[in-house]
N, C-alpha and C positions, 0 to 999 in steps of 0.2 A: 383416616384417609391421609395418604401422603402424596406429595407432588413429586413427580419424577422429573429430574433435570438431567438432560443428556450430558455426559462427560466429554464428548468429542465436539461439542458445540462451543464456539468462541463468541462471547458477547462483546460487541464493540460499543463502548459507551464513550461519551465525550469525544465523538469522532469528527474529524475534519477530513473531507474527501478532497484529495489533491489530484487533479486531472492533468494528464499529459497526452498530447496528440503526436503520433509518430507514424509515418508511412501510411497515412490515411485512416488509421485506427486510433480509437480513444482508449487510454488505459487509466486506471485509478489506483491510488494507494491510500491506505487508512492511516491517519496521523492524529496526534492529540491536538485539539484546537489551540490551547494555550502555548504549545511548544512550536507550532508552525510559525507564528509571528516572531518568536525568538530566533528560530533558525534563519528566517529570511533577513532579519536585521543583523545577524552575525553574533548574537549573544549566546545562543545555544550552539555548541560545537560537536556534540555527540549525536549522530544520526539515530542511534539505537534508542535514545530518549525521546525522539520525535515520532518514530514509527510505532504504530500499535502492533503490526505484524509484518514480517518480511515476505509479503506476497504481493504480486502485481495482479490486480483484478480488472475485469471488464466492467463489472458492476459490484461495488462494495456492498450496497444495501441488500442485494440479493445473494451475496456471497459467491458470485461467479468469478472464479479464478481464470486468468488469461491462459489461452491454449499455448502449448509449447511451440507450435508452428507459427503462431502470430508473434510471439516474442522473438523468435529467430529471424523472421522476415523484417521486423521493425528495428530490432536492436543488434542483430548479428549474434546473439547468444541466448540461451535459455536459463542462464544462471540469474535467478531473481535478485539475489543479494548484490551481484555486480551491477545489474540494471539500476537498482535503487541508489547505489552509491554514485554511479555515473550520472544519472539524471539529476541528482541533488546538487551537483557542483555547478 
């Protein structure tokens, strides 16, 4: 008997959920717990080391990615990488 593991499913471990509120909507990003503190204190300089995935979520734990329309209304763009870099500054 073998256990089937889906290949398209991303397991988020050691996750810290960082929430941001913009235009009356709440967005979340998945980061590494130990790297968030370093980023906020200025020790960590590379945002790619902090983020678990380059996606903006409505609910990280359920895997609900933010809708394109919500991103455009809140941030003026739907480019998730641009939103992550802009919000982290």
